[in-house]
C-alpha positions as CSV (number, residue, x, y, z in Angstrom):
1,M,15.0,-23.0,16.6
2,Q,14.3,-23.7,13.0
3,I,12.5,-20.9,11.0
4,N,9.3,-22.2,9.4
5,D,8.7,-22.0,5.7
6,T,6.1,-19.1,6.0
7,L,8.5,-16.9,7.9
8,Q,11.4,-17.7,5.6
9,T,9.2,-16.7,2.6
10,L,8.3,-13.4,4.3
11,L,12.0,-12.7,5.0
12,K,12.7,-13.1,1.3
13,R,9.7,-10.9,0.3
14,C,10.1,-8.6,-2.7
15,S,7.9,-6.5,-4.9
16,V,6.7,-8.2,-8.0
17,R,6.4,-6.1,-11.2
18,N,6.1,-8.8,-13.8
19,Y,3.0,-11.0,-13.9
20,L,1.7,-13.9,-15.9
21,P,-1.6,-13.4,-17.7
22,Q,-3.0,-16.2,-15.6
23,M,-6.1,-15.3,-13.6
24,I,-6.0,-15.8,-9.8
25,E,-7.9,-18.9,-8.6
26,P,-11.4,-17.9,-7.1
27,D,-10.7,-19.6,-3.9
28,K,-7.5,-17.6,-3.4
29,I,-9.4,-14.4,-4.0
30,Q,-12.0,-15.4,-1.5
31,K,-9.2,-16.1,1.1
32,L,-7.8,-12.7,0.5
33,K,-11.2,-11.1,1.2
34,Q,-11.5,-13.2,4.4
35,V,-8.1,-12.1,5.6
36,I,-8.9,-8.4,4.8
37,N,-12.2,-8.5,6.6
38,N,-10.5,-10.2,9.6
39,A,-7.7,-7.6,9.8
40,P,-7.3,-5.8,13.2
41,T,-8.5,-2.2,13.4
42,S,-8.2,0.6,16.0
43,M,-11.0,0.1,18.6
44,N,-12.6,-2.3,16.2
45,I,-14.1,0.7,14.4
46,Q,-13.1,-0.9,11.1
47,S,-12.4,2.4,9.3
48,F,-11.4,1.1,5.9
49,S,-12.8,-0.6,2.8
50,A,-11.2,-2.4,-0.1
51,V,-12.3,-2.5,-3.8
52,F,-11.2,-5.5,-5.9
53,I,-10.6,-4.6,-9.5
54,T,-10.1,-7.0,-12.4
55,N,-11.6,-4.8,-15.1
56,K,-8.8,-4.1,-17.6
57,A,-10.0,-0.7,-18.6
58,I,-10.2,0.5,-14.9
59,K,-6.7,-1.0,-14.1
60,H,-5.3,0.7,-17.2
61,Q,-6.7,4.1,-16.0
62,M,-5.1,3.5,-12.6
63,M,-1.9,2.7,-14.3
64,L,-1.9,6.0,-16.2
65,W,-2.5,7.9,-12.9
66,N,0.3,6.0,-11.1
67,W,3.4,7.0,-13.1
68,Q,2.4,4.5,-15.9
69,Q,3.7,1.6,-13.9
70,S,3.0,-1.3,-16.3
71,H,2.6,-4.0,-13.7
72,I,-0.8,-2.4,-12.7
73,D,-1.9,-3.3,-16.2
74,Q,-0.3,-6.8,-16.1
75,A,-1.6,-7.9,-12.7
76,P,-4.9,-9.8,-12.9
77,L,-6.0,-8.2,-9.7
78,L,-5.6,-4.7,-8.2
79,V,-7.1,-4.0,-4.8
80,I,-7.4,-0.4,-3.6
81,F,-7.7,0.2,0.2
82,F,-9.6,3.3,1.4
83,A,-9.6,5.1,4.7
84,D,-13.4,5.0,5.2
85,V,-15.6,6.4,8.0
86,N,-18.9,6.0,6.2
87,R,-19.9,3.2,8.5
88,L,-19.0,5.2,11.6
89,I,-21.0,8.2,10.3
90,A,-24.0,5.8,9.8
91,A,-23.5,4.4,13.3
92,Q,-23.6,7.9,14.8
93,Q,-26.6,8.8,12.9
94,M,-28.4,5.6,13.9
95,H,-28.0,6.6,17.5
96,H,-28.6,10.3,17.1
97,L,-25.0,11.3,18.0
98,P,-23.1,14.2,16.5
99,D,-20.7,13.5,13.6
100,T,-17.2,13.5,15.0
101,T,-15.5,11.9,12.0
102,H,-14.2,14.9,10.1
103,Q,-10.9,15.1,12.0
104,W,-7.3,14.4,11.1
105,D,-7.2,11.7,13.8
106,Q,-10.0,9.8,12.2
107,Y,-8.3,10.1,8.8
108,I,-5.0,8.8,10.3
109,T,-6.8,5.9,12.0
110,G,-8.5,4.9,8.8
111,T,-5.2,5.1,6.9
112,I,-3.5,2.8,9.5
113,D,-6.5,0.4,9.4
114,A,-6.3,0.3,5.6
115,T,-2.6,-0.3,5.6
116,I,-2.7,-3.1,8.1
117,A,-5.4,-4.8,6.0
118,C,-3.3,-4.4,2.9
119,T,-0.2,-5.8,4.6
120,Q,-2.1,-8.8,5.9
121,A,-3.4,-9.4,2.4
122,M,0.2,-9.3,1.2
123,D,1.2,-11.9,3.7
124,A,-1.7,-14.2,2.8
125,A,-1.0,-13.8,-0.9
126,I,2.7,-14.7,-0.4
127,N,1.6,-17.7,1.6
128,M,-0.6,-18.8,-1.3
129,G,2.3,-18.5,-3.8
130,L,1.2,-15.2,-5.3
131,G,3.3,-12.1,-6.0
132,T,2.4,-8.6,-4.8
133,C,3.5,-5.0,-5.1
134,F,2.4,-2.0,-3.0
135,I,1.1,1.0,-5.0
136,G,1.3,4.3,-3.1
137,G,0.8,7.1,-5.5
138,L,-2.9,6.7,-6.3
139,R,-3.9,8.9,-3.4
140,R,-2.8,11.9,-5.6
141,F,-5.9,11.3,-7.7
142,A,-8.4,10.6,-4.9
143,S,-11.3,12.5,-6.5
144,Q,-10.9,10.8,-9.9
145,I,-10.6,7.3,-8.3
146,N,-13.7,7.9,-6.1
147,Q,-15.7,8.9,-9.1
148,T,-14.5,6.0,-11.2
149,L,-15.2,3.5,-8.5
150,N,-18.5,5.0,-7.3
151,V,-17.1,5.9,-3.9
152,N,-19.3,8.3,-2.0
153,G,-19.2,10.0,1.4
154,T,-16.0,10.2,3.4
155,A,-13.6,7.7,2.0
156,I,-10.1,8.2,0.5
157,P,-7.8,5.8,-1.3
158,V,-4.6,5.5,0.7
159,V,-2.8,2.4,-0.6
160,A,-3.3,-0.3,-3.3
161,M,-1.7,-3.6,-4.1
162,T,-1.3,-5.7,-7.2
163,F,-1.7,-9.5,-7.0
164,G,-0.8,-12.2,-9.5
165,H,1.4,-15.1,-10.5
166,S,4.9,-13.9,-11.0
167,T,6.8,-14.5,-14.2
168,E,10.0,-15.0,-12.3
169,P,11.5,-14.7,-8.8
170,G,11.8,-11.0,-7.8
171,T,15.0,-9.4,-6.7
172,H,15.2,-9.0,-3.0
173,R,16.4,-5.5,-2.1
174,P,18.8,-4.8,0.8
175,K,17.1,-2.9,3.5
176,V,18.4,-0.4,6.1
177,N,18.0,-1.2,9.8
178,K,15.0,0.5,11.3
179,C,14.8,-1.2,14.7
180,Y,16.4,0.2,17.9
181,D,16.5,-1.3,21.4
182,E,14.9,0.6,24.2
183,L,15.9,4.1,22.9
184,Y,15.8,5.8,19.5
185,N,19.3,6.5,18.3
186,N,19.8,9.3,15.7
187,E,23.6,9.0,15.6
188,L,23.3,5.3,14.8
189,L,20.7,6.1,12.2
190,I,23.1,8.4,10.3
191,K,26.0,5.9,10.6
192,E,23.8,3.0,9.3
193,L,22.5,5.2,6.5
194,H,26.0,5.8,5.2
195,E,26.7,2.0,5.4
196,Y,23.5,1.2,3.7
197,D,24.2,3.7,0.8
198,E,27.3,1.6,-0.1
199,Q,25.1,-1.6,-0.2
200,S,22.4,0.1,-2.2
201,K,24.9,1.3,-4.8
202,I,25.7,-2.3,-5.6
203,Y,22.0,-3.1,-5.9
204,Y,21.2,-0.2,-8.2
205,D,24.1,-1.0,-10.4
206,Q,23.3,-4.7,-10.7
207,V,19.5,-4.4,-11.1
208,Y,19.0,-1.0,-12.8
209,K,22.5,-0.3,-14.2
210,K,22.5,3.1,-12.4
211,N,25.3,4.7,-10.5
212,I,23.1,6.0,-7.6
213,S,22.6,5.4,-3.9
214,W,19.4,4.9,-1.9
215,S,19.8,8.4,-0.2
216,L,20.1,10.2,-3.5
217,A,17.3,8.2,-5.2
218,S,14.9,8.7,-2.3
219,A,15.7,12.4,-1.8
220,K,15.1,13.0,-5.5
221,A,11.9,10.9,-5.6
222,V,10.0,13.1,-3.1
223,Q,10.9,16.2,-5.1
224,K,8.6,15.0,-7.8
225,M,5.5,14.9,-5.6
226,D,3.1,17.8,-5.3
227,S,2.4,17.3,-1.6
228,Q,0.4,20.5,-1.1
229,S,-2.0,19.7,-4.0
230,T,-2.5,16.2,-2.6
231,L,-3.1,17.6,0.9
232,T,-5.7,20.0,-0.4
233,E,-7.4,17.2,-2.2
234,L,-7.6,15.0,0.9
235,K,-8.8,17.8,3.1
236,K,-11.6,18.5,0.6
237,I,-12.9,14.9,0.5
238,W,-12.5,14.5,4.3
239,E,-14.2,18.0,4.8
240,I,-11.5,19.1,7.2
241,Q,-11.2,22.9,7.4
């Protein structure tokens, strides 16, 4: 069976961090919105929202909050996806039902819904010849982002994505196996991790000129995050006690 062009493109997907100043065509932006609105959600509750940002000043502020990653400035479009139960709250109020949204389960559901929508937008963008890059760190500044974007009620930014025309083909990273047949296999996971480290060392040396492996880079990266501060911030917005 021959693999079609779309699947082949997805198999070669990579994060794009260098964009042309060229604006994205309006019809492509409209298609992204249609794909996002049509994304599947848990129980069709649709617990997410997406804010499209082209304003340079706002993108620049988001860049400063997210480890000063310059591609957020460069990209003509930044979309921030929110776990959002404001519609569900309104629906319960319309039918005089108690508010049951301030629970971790609803937050997790909204996070999953938002991430699915973001991923489908990525697939659509790639299919239209656009480059993309996931942005994960903005949730550390949830209150500031909500204030900047006029987000009220119970909604939290969980993931974002840059979109644009790439200046050059991105570098495809080697990936570790994450799929197991029938049963999870921790022994195989460890074995594959050691093998993957050897692959990743070659990648980091060629692309970043660094003598480092994936395991060391990843283990160090999470040390920089103030997880407790972020958790406190999210609980405050979601009003979870």
